[in-house]
C-alpha positions in Angstrom: -38.3 -21.4 27.4 -36.4 -18.4 25.9 -38.8 -17.7 23.1 -42.5 -18.5 22.6 -43.5 -19.8 19.1 -46.8 -18.3 18.0 -48.9 -18.3 14.8 -49.6 -15.2 12.7 -53.3 -15.0 13.7 -52.2 -15.0 17.4 -50.2 -11.8 16.9 -53.5 -9.9 16.7 -55.8 -12.3 18.6 -53.5 -13.0 21.5 -53.3 -16.3 23.5 -56.2 -17.9 25.5 -55.7 -17.9 29.2 -56.0 -21.7 29.3 -53.2 -22.1 26.8 -50.0 -23.7 28.2 -47.9 -20.8 26.9 -50.1 -18.3 28.7 -49.9 -20.3 31.9 -46.1 -20.4 31.7 -45.8 -16.7 30.9 -48.2 -15.4 33.5 -47.9 -18.0 36.2 -44.3 -19.3 36.0 -42.6 -16.2 34.6 -44.9 -13.8 36.3 -45.3 -11.4 33.4 -47.5 -8.3 33.8 -48.7 -5.5 31.6 -45.8 -3.5 30.2 -43.2 -6.4 30.5 -41.6 -8.1 27.6 -40.9 -11.6 26.3 -39.5 -13.1 23.0 -41.9 -14.5 20.4 -41.4 -15.9 16.9 -43.3 -17.4 14.0 -42.1 -20.9 13.1 -39.7 -20.6 10.2 -40.0 -16.8 10.3 -39.1 -13.7 12.2 -38.4 -13.3 15.9 -39.7 -10.4 17.9 -39.8 -8.6 21.2 -43.3 -8.7 22.6 -44.7 -6.2 25.2 -47.7 -7.4 27.2 -50.7 -5.1 26.7 -53.4 -7.1 28.5 -53.6 -10.2 30.6 -57.4 -10.8 30.4 -59.6 -12.1 28.8 -56.7 -13.0 26.5 -53.0 -12.5 26.8 -52.4 -9.7 24.3 -49.2 -8.1 23.2 -47.6 -5.8 20.7 -44.4 -7.0 18.8 -41.4 -5.3 17.4 -40.0 -7.7 14.8 -36.5 -8.3 13.6 -35.6 -7.3 10.1 -34.4 -10.7 8.9 -34.8 -14.4 9.7 -32.0 -16.3 11.3 -29.8 -18.4 8.9 -30.3 -22.1 9.0 -27.2 -24.1 9.9 -25.8 -26.6 7.3 -26.3 -29.7 9.4 -28.3 -32.9 8.6 -28.2 -35.8 11.0 -29.1 -39.4 10.3 -30.0 -41.3 13.5 -30.6 -45.0 13.9 -34.0 -45.1 15.6 -33.4 -45.1 19.4 -35.6 -45.9 22.3 -38.3 -43.3 22.8 -36.7 -41.6 25.8 -33.5 -41.2 24.0 -35.3 -39.9 20.8 -37.0 -37.2 22.9 -33.5 -35.9 24.0 -32.2 -36.1 20.5 -35.1 -34.2 19.1 -34.9 -31.5 21.7 -31.1 -31.1 21.7 -30.6 -31.1 17.9 -33.4 -28.6 17.5 -31.6 -26.4 20.1 -28.3 -26.9 18.3 -29.8 -25.7 15.0 -29.8 -28.8 12.8 -31.8 -28.3 9.7 -32.9 -31.8 9.1 -33.2 -35.0 11.1 -33.7 -38.4 9.4 -34.5 -41.3 11.7 -34.0 -44.7 10.1 -34.7 -48.3 11.2 -31.2 -49.8 11.7 -30.2 -53.4 11.2 -29.4 -53.7 15.0 -32.3 -51.4 16.1 -35.6 -52.4 17.6 -38.5 -51.9 15.2 -40.9 -51.9 18.2 -39.7 -48.3 19.0 -41.9 -47.1 16.1 -45.0 -48.2 18.0 -44.4 -45.6 20.7 -46.9 -42.7 21.0 -43.9 -40.4 20.4 -44.2 -41.3 16.7 -47.7 -42.7 16.3 -49.4 -39.7 18.0 -47.1 -37.0 16.8 -45.6 -36.3 20.2 -42.2 -35.8 18.7 -43.3 -32.3 17.4 -43.6 -31.1 21.0 -39.9 -31.9 21.6 -38.8 -30.1 18.4 -40.8 -27.1 19.5 -39.4 -27.0 23.0 -35.8 -27.4 21.7 -36.3 -24.6 19.2 -37.8 -22.3 21.9 -35.0 -23.1 24.3 -32.5 -21.8 21.7 -34.5 -18.6 21.2 -35.0 -19.6 17.6 -37.9 -20.1 15.1 -36.1 -22.5 12.9 -37.7 -25.9 13.7 -35.9 -28.8 12.0 -37.7 -31.0 9.5 -38.0 -34.7 10.6 -38.3 -37.7 8.4 -38.7 -41.4 9.4 -37.6 -44.1 6.9 -37.4 -47.8 6.8 -33.7 -48.3 6.4 -30.3 -46.6 6.2 -30.3 -47.1 2.4 -33.6 -45.1 2.2 -32.1 -42.4 4.3 -29.0 -42.1 2.2 -31.1 -41.9 -1.0 -32.6 -38.6 0.3 -29.2 -36.8 0.8 -27.5 -34.4 -1.6 -24.5 -35.6 -3.5 -22.2 -32.9 -2.1 -21.3 -32.4 1.5 -18.9 -33.4 4.4 -20.2 -36.9 5.3 -19.2 -38.4 8.6 -20.4 -41.5 10.4 -19.4 -42.0 14.0 -18.1 -45.4 14.7 -15.6 -46.0 17.6 -14.7 -49.5 16.3 -13.7 -49.0 12.7 -12.9 -45.3 12.7 -9.9 -44.1 10.7 -9.3 -41.1 13.0 -10.9 -38.6 15.3 -13.6 -36.3 14.0 -12.0 -33.0 13.0 -8.4 -34.3 12.4 -8.9 -33.8 8.7 -11.6 -31.2 8.2 -13.0 -30.6 4.7 -12.0 -27.7 2.5 -15.1 -25.9 1.4 -17.9 -28.4 1.8 -21.4 -26.7 1.4 -23.0 -28.7 4.3 -22.3 -31.3 6.9 -24.1 -34.7 7.1 -23.6 -36.7 10.3 -24.7 -40.4 10.7 -25.2 -41.9 14.1 -26.0 -45.6 14.6 -28.4 -47.1 17.1 -27.4 -48.0 20.7 -26.0 -51.4 19.5 -24.0 -49.8 16.7 -23.6 -50.3 13.0 -23.9 -53.6 11.1 -21.2 -54.6 8.7 -23.7 -54.1 5.9 -24.4 -50.6 7.0 -20.7 -49.7 7.3 -20.1 -50.9 3.7 -23.1 -48.9 2.5 -21.9 -45.7 4.3 -18.5 -46.0 2.7 -19.9 -46.5 -0.8 -21.9 -43.3 -0.3 -18.8 -41.2 0.6 -19.0 -41.3 4.4 -15.8 -41.5 6.4 -15.8 -43.2 9.8 -14.6 -41.2 12.7 -14.5 -41.4 16.5 -14.9 -39.0 19.4 -12.2 -40.4 21.6 -11.7 -43.5 23.6 -15.2 -43.5 25.1 -18.6 -44.8 24.1 -21.1 -41.9 24.2 -24.8 -42.1 24.4 -26.6 -41.5 21.2 -27.9 -38.0 22.3 -24.4 -37.0 23.4 -22.8 -38.2 20.1 -25.3 -36.2 18.1 -24.5 -33.0 19.9 -20.8 -33.3 20.1 -20.4 -34.6 16.5 -22.8 -32.0 15.1 -21.1 -29.2 17.0 -17.7 -30.2 15.9 -18.7 -30.3 12.2 -20.4 -26.9 12.4 -17.3 -25.4 14.0 -15.0 -26.8 11.3 -17.3 -25.4 8.6 -17.2 -22.0 10.4 -21.0 -22.1 10.4 -21.5 -20.4 13.8 -23.0 -17.0 13.8 -22.7 -14.3 16.5 -25.5 -14.1 19.0 -28.1 -11.5 17.9 -29.9 -10.2 20.9 -33.6 -9.2 20.7 -34.6 -5.8 22.0 
């Protein structure tokens, strides 16, 4: 991990020695008193922490940034994939900087995926956290799960650059005709078996254009990253890297 997410009380109380974060920092990374690592409050500031004690708690002092990172204007709708794929999507889109993820039960999807412990026991939160920490960020995406594409679309703002990836009925490659001054980007990715005709019609009525990513069929997790990255690039949403310390 490139940053450790902590809570505000842990800034003064420190981390217990049995905590997985402490085990990683002291055992795997090998930090000692006087050495530094990156910390952050979820949704808040990042900071450079200096280890002040390694027992009976891992304690540290923090020099904080003056402002919070800016959230990227990217929402991604994903047809509910198998749990192993969903873990990659959650991690990678959190790393990319997506602001919101909406997983929906697609017409050609498997409703049994919702029975996975990933969703029932809240395991998905761990993959969001790990992806955010990997990116040295504090901006954890919000995640919603809904029963249909129609329900997902009803939660979207009226304005935005709306793209659905579909290699079969696409009108062109993503990025061939980028938007002018769209305030945000909204990317829709179907399940492993693709969109149904009903879903394609619904997307079109809601202002989505169908695009492709070339003459190849990508995995869901790859399509999310490539599509999301291209849309952010065309919106000129990337910010320069801001080093800590």
